C-alpha positions as a Markdown table, in Angstrom:
| # | Residue | x | y | z |
|---|---|---|---|---|
| 1 | Unk | 8.2 | 44.1 | -2.6 |
| 2 | Unk | 6.3 | 40.9 | -3.2 |
| 3 | Unk | 4.6 | 38.7 | -0.7 |
| 4 | Unk | 6.7 | 36.1 | 1.2 |
| 5 | Unk | 6.1 | 32.4 | 0.9 |
| 6 | Unk | 4.3 | 32.4 | 4.3 |
| 7 | Unk | 2.0 | 35.2 | 3.2 |
| 8 | Unk | 1.2 | 33.2 | 0.1 |
| 9 | Unk | 0.5 | 30.1 | 2.2 |
| 10 | Unk | -1.8 | 32.1 | 4.5 |
| 11 | Unk | -3.7 | 33.3 | 1.4 |
| 12 | Unk | -4.3 | 29.7 | 0.3 |
| 13 | Unk | -5.3 | 28.7 | 3.9 |
| 14 | Unk | -3.0 | 25.7 | 3.8 |
| 15 | Unk | -3.4 | 22.4 | 1.9 |
| 16 | Unk | -7.0 | 21.5 | 0.9 |
| 17 | Unk | -8.2 | 18.3 | -0.7 |
| 18 | Unk | -7.5 | 18.2 | -4.4 |
| 19 | Unk | -10.6 | 18.1 | -6.5 |
| 20 | Unk | -10.9 | 15.5 | -9.2 |
| 21 | Unk | -8.1 | 13.3 | -7.9 |
| 22 | Unk | -9.1 | 10.4 | -10.1 |
| 23 | Unk | -9.3 | 12.6 | -13.3 |
| 24 | Unk | -5.9 | 14.1 | -12.4 |
| 25 | Unk | -4.4 | 10.6 | -12.1 |
| 26 | Unk | -5.8 | 9.7 | -15.5 |
| 27 | Unk | -4.2 | 12.9 | -16.9 |
| 28 | Unk | -0.9 | 11.8 | -15.5 |
| 29 | Unk | -1.3 | 8.5 | -17.4 |
| 30 | Unk | -1.4 | 10.5 | -20.7 |
| 31 | Unk | 1.9 | 12.2 | -20.1 |
| 32 | Unk | 4.7 | 11.0 | -22.4 |
| 33 | Unk | 7.0 | 11.2 | -19.4 |
| 34 | Unk | 4.8 | 8.8 | -17.5 |
| 35 | Unk | 4.3 | 6.4 | -20.3 |
| 36 | Unk | 8.1 | 6.1 | -20.9 |
| 37 | Unk | 9.2 | 5.9 | -17.2 |
| 38 | Unk | 10.1 | 2.7 | -15.5 |
| 39 | Unk | 10.6 | 4.2 | -12.0 |
| 40 | Unk | 8.5 | 7.0 | -10.7 |
| 41 | Unk | 8.7 | 9.1 | -7.5 |
| 42 | Unk | 5.4 | 10.3 | -6.1 |
| 43 | Unk | 5.0 | 12.3 | -2.9 |
| 44 | Unk | 3.1 | 10.5 | -0.1 |
| 45 | Unk | 0.3 | 13.0 | 0.0 |
| 46 | Unk | -3.2 | 11.4 | 0.3 |
| 47 | Unk | -4.3 | 13.5 | -2.7 |
| 48 | Unk | -1.8 | 11.6 | -4.9 |
| 49 | Unk | -2.8 | 8.1 | -3.7 |
| 50 | Unk | -4.5 | 7.2 | -7.0 |
| 51 | Unk | -1.4 | 8.2 | -9.0 |
| 52 | Unk | 0.6 | 5.9 | -6.8 |
| 53 | Unk | -1.9 | 3.1 | -7.3 |
| 54 | Unk | -2.0 | 3.6 | -11.0 |
| 55 | Unk | 1.8 | 3.4 | -11.2 |
| 56 | Unk | 1.8 | -0.1 | -9.8 |
| 57 | Unk | -1.1 | -1.1 | -12.0 |
| 58 | Unk | 0.8 | 0.2 | -15.0 |
| 59 | Unk | 3.9 | -1.8 | -14.3 |
| 60 | Unk | 6.2 | 0.9 | -12.8 |
| 61 | Unk | 8.4 | 0.8 | -9.8 |
| 62 | Unk | 7.1 | 3.3 | -7.3 |
| 63 | Unk | 9.5 | 5.2 | -5.0 |
| 64 | Unk | 8.0 | 7.0 | -2.0 |
| 65 | Unk | 9.8 | 8.7 | 0.8 |
| 66 | Unk | 9.4 | 7.6 | 4.4 |
| 67 | Unk | 7.7 | 9.9 | 6.9 |
| 68 | Unk | 9.8 | 13.0 | 7.3 |
| 69 | Unk | 12.5 | 11.3 | 5.1 |
| 70 | Unk | 13.9 | 9.9 | 8.4 |
| 71 | Unk | 14.5 | 6.4 | 7.1 |
| 72 | Unk | 15.0 | 7.3 | 3.4 |
| 73 | Unk | 12.9 | 5.8 | 0.6 |
| 74 | Unk | 10.6 | 2.8 | 0.0 |
| 75 | Unk | 10.3 | 1.0 | -3.3 |
| 76 | Unk | 7.1 | -0.8 | -4.2 |
| 77 | Unk | 7.3 | -3.2 | -7.2 |
| 78 | Unk | 4.4 | -3.7 | -9.6 |
| 79 | Unk | 2.2 | -6.8 | -9.7 |
| 80 | Unk | 3.3 | -7.8 | -6.2 |
| 81 | Unk | 0.7 | -6.2 | -3.9 |
| 82 | Unk | -2.8 | -7.8 | -4.1 |
| 83 | Unk | -5.3 | -5.4 | -5.8 |
| 84 | Unk | -7.4 | -5.2 | -2.6 |
| 85 | Unk | -4.4 | -4.0 | -0.6 |
| 86 | Unk | -3.1 | -1.4 | -3.1 |
| 87 | Unk | -4.7 | 1.6 | -1.3 |
| 88 | Unk | -3.1 | 0.6 | 2.0 |
| 89 | Unk | 0.2 | -0.3 | 0.4 |
| 90 | Unk | 0.8 | 3.2 | -1.1 |
| 91 | Unk | -0.1 | 5.0 | 2.2 |
| 92 | Unk | 2.5 | 5.9 | 4.8 |
| 93 | Unk | 0.9 | 3.3 | 7.1 |
| 94 | Unk | 1.2 | 0.5 | 4.5 |
| 95 | Unk | 4.7 | 1.3 | 3.1 |
| 96 | Unk | 6.6 | -0.6 | 5.8 |
| 97 | Unk | 4.3 | -3.7 | 5.3 |
| 98 | Unk | 4.3 | -3.8 | 1.5 |
| 99 | Unk | 7.3 | -1.8 | 0.4 |
| 100 | Unk | 11.0 | -2.4 | 0.5 |
| 101 | Unk | 13.1 | 0.1 | 2.5 |
| 102 | Unk | 16.0 | 0.8 | 0.3 |
| 103 | Unk | 19.5 | 0.5 | 1.7 |
| 104 | Unk | 21.6 | 3.6 | 1.0 |
| 105 | Unk | 23.9 | 1.8 | -1.5 |
| 106 | Unk | 20.8 | 0.7 | -3.5 |
| 107 | Unk | 19.8 | 4.3 | -4.3 |
| 108 | Unk | 22.6 | 4.7 | -6.9 |
| 109 | Unk | 21.0 | 1.8 | -8.8 |
| 110 | Unk | 17.8 | 3.6 | -9.4 |
| 111 | Unk | 17.0 | 5.7 | -12.5 |
| 112 | Unk | 13.9 | 7.7 | -11.5 |
| 113 | Unk | 12.8 | 9.7 | -14.6 |
| 114 | Unk | 9.6 | 11.3 | -13.3 |
| 115 | Unk | 8.8 | 12.9 | -10.0 |
| 116 | Unk | 5.3 | 14.1 | -9.0 |
| 117 | Unk | 4.3 | 16.2 | -6.0 |
| 118 | Unk | 1.4 | 18.3 | -4.7 |
| 119 | Unk | 1.4 | 22.1 | -4.6 |
| 120 | Unk | -0.5 | 24.9 | -3.0 |
| 121 | Unk | 0.2 | 26.9 | -6.2 |
| 122 | Unk | 2.6 | 27.0 | -9.1 |
| 123 | Unk | 3.3 | 30.1 | -11.2 |
| 124 | Unk | 3.9 | 30.4 | -14.9 |
| 125 | Unk | 7.7 | 29.9 | -14.5 |
| 126 | Unk | 7.2 | 26.6 | -12.7 |
| 127 | Unk | 8.0 | 27.9 | -9.3 |
| 128 | Unk | 6.1 | 25.9 | -6.7 |
| 129 | Unk | 4.6 | 26.9 | -3.4 |
| 130 | Unk | 4.6 | 23.9 | -1.0 |
| 131 | Unk | 3.5 | 23.5 | 2.5 |
| 132 | Unk | 6.8 | 24.9 | 3.9 |
| 133 | Unk | 8.3 | 21.6 | 5.2 |
| 134 | Unk | 10.8 | 21.5 | 2.3 |
| 135 | Unk | 10.7 | 17.7 | 2.2 |
| 136 | Unk | 10.1 | 17.4 | -1.5 |
| 137 | Unk | 13.0 | 19.7 | -2.5 |
| 138 | Unk | 15.2 | 18.0 | 0.0 |
| 139 | Unk | 14.1 | 14.5 | -1.3 |
| 140 | Unk | 15.0 | 15.6 | -4.8 |
| 141 | Unk | 18.4 | 16.9 | -3.7 |
| 142 | Unk | 19.2 | 13.7 | -1.9 |
| 143 | Unk | 18.2 | 11.5 | -4.8 |
| 144 | Unk | 20.4 | 13.6 | -7.1 |
| 145 | Unk | 23.3 | 13.4 | -4.7 |
| 146 | Unk | 22.9 | 9.6 | -4.4 |
| 147 | Unk | 22.7 | 9.1 | -8.2 |
| 148 | Unk | 19.2 | 7.8 | -8.1 |
| 149 | Unk | 17.8 | 10.0 | -10.9 |
| 150 | Unk | 17.8 | 9.4 | -14.6 |
| 151 | Unk | 19.9 | 11.8 | -16.8 |
| 152 | Unk | 17.0 | 14.1 | -17.6 |
| 153 | Unk | 14.3 | 13.7 | -15.0 |
| 154 | Unk | 11.0 | 15.7 | -15.3 |
| 155 | Unk | 9.1 | 17.1 | -12.3 |
| 156 | Unk | 5.4 | 17.8 | -12.3 |
| 157 | Unk | 3.0 | 19.3 | -9.7 |
| 158 | Unk | -0.7 | 18.6 | -9.5 |
| 159 | Unk | -3.1 | 21.5 | -9.8 |
| 160 | Unk | -5.3 | 23.2 | -12.3 |
| 161 | Unk | -4.3 | 26.8 | -13.3 |
| 162 | Unk | -0.9 | 28.4 | -12.9 |
| 163 | Unk | -0.8 | 31.3 | -10.4 |
| 164 | Unk | -0.8 | 34.6 | -12.5 |
| 165 | Unk | 1.7 | 36.3 | -10.2 |
| 166 | Unk | 5.3 | 35.2 | -9.7 |
| 167 | Unk | 5.8 | 33.2 | -6.5 |
| 168 | Unk | 8.9 | 33.7 | -4.3 |
| 169 | Unk | 11.6 | 31.3 | -5.3 |
| 170 | Unk | 14.8 | 30.2 | -3.4 |
| 171 | Unk | 17.9 | 28.6 | -4.9 |
| 172 | Unk | 17.1 | 25.2 | -3.3 |
| 173 | Unk | 13.6 | 25.1 | -4.7 |
| 174 | Unk | 12.9 | 22.6 | -7.5 |
| 175 | Unk | 11.4 | 24.1 | -10.6 |
| 176 | Unk | 8.4 | 22.2 | -12.1 |
| 177 | Unk | 8.4 | 21.1 | -15.7 |
| 178 | Unk | 4.6 | 21.2 | -15.7 |
| 179 | Unk | 1.3 | 21.4 | -13.8 |
| 180 | Unk | -1.1 | 18.5 | -14.3 |
| 181 | Unk | -4.8 | 18.8 | -13.7 |
| 182 | Unk | -8.1 | 17.2 | -14.6 |
| 183 | Unk | -8.0 | 18.5 | -18.2 |
| 184 | Unk | -4.4 | 17.8 | -18.9 |
| 185 | Unk | -1.0 | 19.4 | -18.4 |
| 186 | Unk | 0.5 | 22.9 | -18.7 |
| 187 | Unk | 4.1 | 22.9 | -19.7 |
| 188 | Unk | 6.5 | 25.6 | -18.3 |
| 189 | Unk | 9.8 | 27.0 | -19.8 |
| 190 | Unk | 12.7 | 24.6 | -19.7 |
| 191 | Unk | 14.0 | 24.1 | -16.2 |
| 192 | Unk | 17.6 | 23.8 | -15.3 |
| 193 | Unk | 19.2 | 21.0 | -13.3 |
| 194 | Unk | 17.7 | 20.1 | -9.9 |
| 195 | Unk | 19.4 | 21.9 | -7.1 |
| 196 | Unk | 22.2 | 20.2 | -5.1 |
| 197 | Unk | 22.1 | 19.7 | -1.4 |
| 198 | Unk | 23.1 | 23.0 | 0.3 |
| 199 | Unk | 24.9 | 21.7 | 3.3 |
| 200 | Unk | 25.5 | 25.1 | 4.8 |
| 201 | Unk | 21.7 | 25.7 | 5.1 |
| 202 | Unk | 21.1 | 22.4 | 6.9 |
| 203 | Unk | 21.6 | 22.2 | 10.7 |
| 204 | Unk | 23.7 | 19.2 | 11.6 |
| 205 | Unk | 21.0 | 18.1 | 14.0 |
| 206 | Unk | 18.5 | 17.8 | 11.1 |
| 207 | Unk | 21.1 | 16.1 | 8.9 |
| 208 | Unk | 21.5 | 13.4 | 11.6 |
| 209 | Unk | 17.8 | 12.7 | 11.7 |
| 210 | Unk | 17.6 | 11.8 | 8.0 |
| 211 | Unk | 19.5 | 8.6 | 7.3 |
| 212 | Unk | 20.4 | 9.1 | 3.6 |
| 213 | Unk | 21.4 | 12.7 | 4.3 |
| 214 | Unk | 23.6 | 11.7 | 7.2 |
| 215 | Unk | 25.3 | 9.0 | 5.2 |
| 216 | Unk | 26.0 | 11.4 | 2.4 |
| 217 | Unk | 27.3 | 14.1 | 4.9 |
| 218 | Unk | 29.7 | 11.5 | 6.3 |
| 219 | Unk | 30.9 | 10.7 | 2.8 |
| 220 | Unk | 31.5 | 14.3 | 1.8 |
| 221 | Unk | 32.7 | 15.7 | 5.2 |
| 222 | Unk | 34.9 | 12.9 | 6.5 |
| 223 | Unk | 38.6 | 13.4 | 5.9 |
| 224 | Unk | 40.3 | 10.6 | 3.9 |
């Protein structure tokens, strides 16, 4: 029997600062999926700040989740934030000041074609080990439910070398299309569709705390 996710996390001793963040951000710029996308979702992790800054400098709309997903998602438009304030704007502290909190009905007008997140590890099948909060997987499921994703979105994690052993993987976990590091990207076998929201696994108390999740629950669980 293989190790559990928590045992893997203990082995990695939790999240550590990602080395070569600037070089990784430049590697992202060379991805075809990045060059072609108009809207990009990037996790709010500090290690990915340069990727978020580059997205705005490169003329892309940046979508970032609010803390804990409680309020939903912020959109930052390119060429609007002064250069000297970009680092603040793409942080969780600066999002409310420089970003637009999207109303629920606006999510369906998005067409996010690239999503990037951090990882403790990723194996050769694209299975990602996260910090255990589940926020990235849930954010992807919410965006899919709300029609905010392009027809064939691609999902990448940041890191250097795929984990040689298979990592534990649950049905609600998002499979990565690739792993992007300082020297470029590693592509994984074709991934299936992003998982849907599994309402049975989400306590109603948690659903109520996340605005877009609660609104979607009301739509799907309220009798006509």
